[in-house]
N, C-alpha and C positions, 0 to 999 in steps of 0.2 A: 429434423429441421434442415431442409435443403437450402443451400446457399442461394440458389436462384429464386426460390420462393421468398426468402427473406428480402432479396433485392427487389423483387417485383412489388412485395407489399410495402416496402419503403418508398419506392418511386410513385406508387399509387397514392401514398399518404402525403406527398409533397404538394404544396400549392403556392401561389404567389400571394405574400402578405397583403392584406387590405383589399383584396379584389371582391370580397363580399359574396363570392360565388362558390368557393370550394371549401368543403368541410373534410378535414383530414380524418381518415379512419386510423388514428395515431397508434392504437394499441395492437394492431394486427401482428407485428413482428414481436412485440412483447408477450402477447398471449401465446404465440407459437414457441417462443424461447422458454417460457414458464412450463408449458406442456412437455417440452423436451427434457427439462431438468427433472420434472416429476417422474416421467417415464424412466429416465436414466437412473435416478435414485432407487426406484422400485426394482428395476431389473438388477442393479448392482447388489442391492440387499438380498434379493432372492437368490442370485448366484452364489453369494458367500454362504448364506444359510444352507442351500442345497449341497455346496461343495463340502462344507464342514460336516453336515449330517451324513452325507454319503461316505465320506472318508472314514469317519468313526464307526459308521454302520458296517462297513466292510471289515474293519479291524476287530470289531467286537460284535459279530453277527449273532452269537449265542445270546447276548444280553440286549440285543436290539429289539425294542417293542414299541407299541403304539405311543407310549408316553414321550418318546423322543420326537416323533412326528408332531405331537401337540406342542412341545417346547420350541421346535423349529418354527412352526406356524405362528406361535405366540410371540416369538422373538421378532419376526418380521412385522407383525401387526403392531407391536410396541414401538419399533423404530419408526415406521411410517406414521403412527399416531403422534409420536413425539415431534416429528418433523412438522406435522400440521399445527400442533399446539403451540410450538415456539415460532410459528410463522416463518419457517426457513424457506418457504416457497413464495414469499411476498415479492411482487415485482420490484419494489423499491430497493431491495437489497441484492437482487440477482445481477451478477455480472460486474460488480464493482465494489471496491473497498473491502476491509476486513470483516465487516459485520456479517457478510454472507457465511464466512467460515466460522465465525464466533457463534452464530446461531446454530449452524450445523453441529459444532462441537457440543454445544449446550444440549441440543436435543438428544444426541447419542449418549451423553453422560446421564441425562434423565432416564433414558430407556435402560441403561445399566443399573441405575439405582432401583428402578421399579422391578427389574428382573431379580435383583438381589433380595429385595423385600418379599417378593413372591416365592423365592426359593426357601427363605427362612420360614415363611408361613406354611409352606407345604413339606418342609423338612426334606427337600430334594438335593441330593448330592450332585446330580447331573447338571444342575443349573450353573455350576462353575465353568463348565465348557463354554456356555453361551455368553457369560459375563466377561471372562478373561481371554477368550479366543475369538468368538464370533463378533462381539461389539468392537474390539480393536480392529479386526479385519474389515468390518463394514466401514469403520471410520476412515481407514487407509484408502479403501476402494472408492468410496463416495467422494472424498476430498480430491483424489486424483481425477476422478471423472468430472467433477465441478470445475476444477482448474483447466482441464482440456477444453471443456465447453466455453469457458471464459476466454481462453486464448483464441478460439475460433471467432467468438463474438468480437473480441478486440481487433482481430485482423479485418473483419468486415467494417468495423467502425473506422479504422485507419483508411479504408477505401471509400469512405463517405456513406456507408450503409448503416442501418440500424441505429440511427441517432434520434434523440428526442428533440423535436422542434421547440425552441426556446424564445420567449418574448422577454427581453431584458428592459427594465424600467428603472432609471435613476439619472444621476448626473452624467454628462458627457465623459468625464475622466474615468469614473468608476465603471461605467458600461464598457468603455474602450478596454479597460483592464480585463474585464470578464471575457470579452470577445477574444483577446489575445490568449488568454489561458485556455479557452475551449478549443482554440485552433492548435495550440501547442500540445494539448493532451486529449486528442479525440477519443481515446479508449474509454474515457469517463462517460461518454454517451450523450453529450450535449452539443447542439449546434444552434447558435444565436441566429435566428432567421428574421427577426424584426426587433426594432427598438422604439421605445417611447422616452422622450427627454422632456425637461421642464417646459421648454418653449416649442416643442414639436419639430426642431430643426437640429441638424448635425453640422459638423465643421464643413462638410461638402454639400450643404443644402439639404437634400432629402436622403443623404447617406452618411453612415458613420463607419469608417474602415470597410466600406463595401456592403454594409448591412443596411437595408431600407429603414428609414426613420418614418414610422407610420402614424405617429400622433404624439399628444402630450401625455403627461403622467395621469391626468384625469381621464384619459380614454382607454386605459389598460383593459378594464373588464370588458368593454365593448369589443375590442379587437380579439380578445381571447375567445369570447363566445362566437364570434363571426368566423374566425379562422382556425379554431381548434388547436392552439398551441398546447403542448403537453406540460411545459414548465413555464412558470412566471417567476423570473429571477429579479428580485427587488434589490438594487444596489444603493449605497448611501446617497442621499440627497436631502436638503432641508425640508422639502415638500412632505416627506414621509413622516408624519406625525403619528403617534399611536392610534388616534381616532381614524385617520385616513387608511392606515394599514388594516385596521379592523373592518372598516367599511368595504375595502377591496376584498378581504377574505369572505365577507358575507355575499358580495356580488359574484364571486367565483364558485359559490356553492351550487352543486348540480352539474358543473362542467367537468371535463376530464383533466383539468389543469391542476398541477401541484405547485403550490406557492412556496418559494424558497426565499428567505430573507437573510441577507448578509449581515453578520454582526459588525457593529461599527465602533465598539469600545475596546475590544481586546481580540487578538488572534489566538483563540483558545479552541480546542477541539478534543475529540476522543473522550476517555473516561473521566476527565475533570469537568465536563460540561453537563449540567443537569437542569431540567425544568421543574420548578416547584411553584406551587400556589401559596403565596404569602398574603394573608388577610384578603383572599379572594383575587389577588393581583398575580398574573403569571410573571415569574421572575427567573432569570438565568442564574443558577447557582454555580460558581466556579470554586471547585475544591483546590486545596493547596497541592503543589507538585509533590510526589511521593519520592523522597530521597532515602527513606528508611522503611522498615517494616517487612512483612512476610514476603511480598512480591520481590523486594530487593534481595532477600536471602535466596529465593528461588533463582533469580538471575545470576547471583554469585555462584551457586552450585552448578547451574547450567554452563556458565563460562568455564569453570575449572574442568568439569567433566568433558565438555565439548572440546576444549583445547587438548586435553590429554588424548582423547580418541583420535582427533584429527592429526595430532603429531605422530601417533602410531601408524595411522593409515597412509599419511603422506611422506613418511620417512624415506621410502625409496625414491620418490620424486624429488625431495629436498636434497638427498645425496647426489642425484644426477645433476640438478641445477647447480649445486655447489662445485661439482667437478667442471661443468661448463664454464662457470665464472673463472675458476683458476686457470683453465686452459686458454681463455680468451685474452686475458691481459694480466700484467704484473700486479701483484697485490693479493690480499687475503680474499676468502670467499664471503666474509661478512663485513658489514659496515655498522658501526655503532654511533649513535648520536643522542645528545641530550634533548629530551622533550619535556613538556610541562603536563602533568596529570591532574588528578582530582585534587581539589583545594589548593592548587598552585604548587604541589610537590613535584620536584623534578625527578625524572627516572631516565634510564638508558634504554633506548629503543634498539632493537636488533633487526637488521634487514640484510638481504643479499646485496653485495656490492654491485652497483650498476654503473658507476663512473670510474674514470681513471684515478690512479693515486694522485693526491694533491688537488682534487676537485674543489675542496673548500677554499683553498688559497686562491684558486683561479676565478672564483666567483666575483671578486672585486672588479676584475676587468670586463665583466659581462653585465654589470648593473644597468648600463645605459640601454641594453637590449631586452630588459625584463618585459615579459608578456603576461606575467601573473597578475591577478586581480587583487586590489587592496594591498594587504601586508604580505602576500605570497610572492615568492620569486620563482618564476617558471619560464622556460624557453621551449617552444615546440621542437626546435632543432638544436638542442644543447650539444655543443661540440665536446663536452666532457663525458657524455654518455657512450659506453662501449657498445659493440654490435650486439653481444648477448644481453647487455643491460637494456637496450631498446625493446627487445622482445619481452624480457621479464617485466618491464614497466607496463608494456601495452596490456598484458594479461594479469597484472598485479601479482606475479609469482615472486617478486622481490619482497612482498609483504609476509610471506609464509612464516619466516622465523619469528614474527611478532606473536605467534601462538605461544612462544615461551613467555613473553610478557603477560599474555592472558593467564597462562597457567600459574605464574608467580604472583598475580594479583595487581599488577600495575596498570593493566589494560582490561578492557571488556571485548567480547565478540562484536558488540554493537555499541556505538556511542559517537560523540563528536570527533572531528579530526584532531589528533594530538599536535598542538602548536610548538614551534620552536621557542626557546626562552626569549629571544628578541621580539618575536611576534607578541607573545603574552605580555611583555612589558609595555607594549604600545596599546593594549586593550583599554577601552573605556569601561565604565561600570556595567553597562548592559551586556557587552560582549564577554565580560568576565564570568557571566553566568554559565558559559560553556564549561567552566572548570568545576561546577557543582557535582558533576558526575565523571566517572572514569572515561577517558578517551577510548575509541573503538577501532577494532580492526577494519570494520566497515560501518556505514551509517547512511542516513538520508542523503548526504553529500555524494556518496559513491554511486548510489542507484539513480541519481538525478543529473549526472553529467560530470562530476569530479572537477577537474581543472578547467573545463569549459564554462563553469558556472561564474557569473559575476560575484564579486566579493560580498556584496549585500545579500544576495540570494543564498550564498553558502552560510553566512552567519544566520540568516533567518531560518534555514533548515536545521542548523545545529540547535538554535534556541527553541525551535518548535519541538525537537526531540527531547530536550531537557525538560520543557514544561509539560509535554503530553505523553511522556514515556508510558508504555505498557508492555506486558509480555507478548500480547498479540502484535503490537507494532514491531517488536524485535523479530518475531517469527516472519512477518511479511518482508522485512529488510533483508534478513538472511536468505530468504527464498529468492528475492529479486536480485541479490548480489551476484549469483551465478550467471544470470543473463547479462548483467552489466559487465562482468569480467570477460565473458566470452566475446562480447561485442567490442570491448576495448574502447568505448567512447570516453573522451576526455582524459585518457591516460597518456601522459608523456613526461 
């Protein structure tokens, strides 16, 4: 997948909305990206199988025979077959979201199970090598390869390439919100190129935030068929009754467009949202948030083990940081503060000291300069922060001692931000739902901008985590935290 080829295919796919003359070959770059993923997965799997087979063949040449070659070839076929069956190469999941990696993991687990059953049936002892060495190695290599391909795709999207042309249809306010979100997060792959509104007009006449308004809500299907949009995004508006949505879906049949309808009742996503047929009527089933159960036990185990391993690995760095803090200013290396945890229980948080001694008492004189959102107190240029403290805060190194809190069970690796007691006391009933789970060392708030976030957005992200938590979401957050820390965005 050459970058220039992707750029050319995208540019050739663009057209002016509503001109009635240009038909976008919208899937060119998508097909090329899908082929690249398939080839990469196949090559990665073949490389791992050949490397393992060759290594053990050299070590045990006397016992190496044709059966090993059959097992190696069979392992690769099983992996590629599982990737096909689980639709891990479906264009809709490639390049965005956790579903791509979830399907990839499911397919490789399926291949391992089939291998194990085959080994039992054939009474083969050699099968253990392919189950416990080859499959995990294939998992590591393919997930890394997929992630690198995704980074390249996201880079191109940030440059305005490889985006799906979107026709948004709904009220002016909800369409405007969608336009703002797609511009803020171009890596998700959408670009709103045309808009339909109830009266066919925007605030600026034929424009809505710079996007052409091409018609009324009743004209959506005609514009899609004429101009070849890849996504039809339906946003809330009283016009969209069930009958009209169904009729629009029928009218879009046979086109390349994917119809996406925004939920209007609840902001729920992830594993809690299911589609069921009840008495022949399609219904969205929303399961209750999971605050107990097997997955929570796994999370607890991962937290404790992860904290223990990280404390051992990072001990030299933490010792060095502690010495820097002591050398930079008068006072101890650590700072202790009361925070509110799960179910409103207070605990003592441990951090590296980043401010001068007496900083808490000096806060009263700085209240009028507060730049924090909502209940938070923050200053971009806080005079209480030491020289070393500024560097520690920028790269979140001051948070490392909180691994002790994770190890002792008062915090989690991933969760909402731990609030101060005075913040918690001002919470309303909705915001107090943040306290249903353990606070985290990192979370959606950290990978989304940290202190730069508006208060309402920070609360929304924390509540979304509480409501839609999953092990897959934790994995994604932990992975993205490293990049957020290195960039230092929103940390002060």
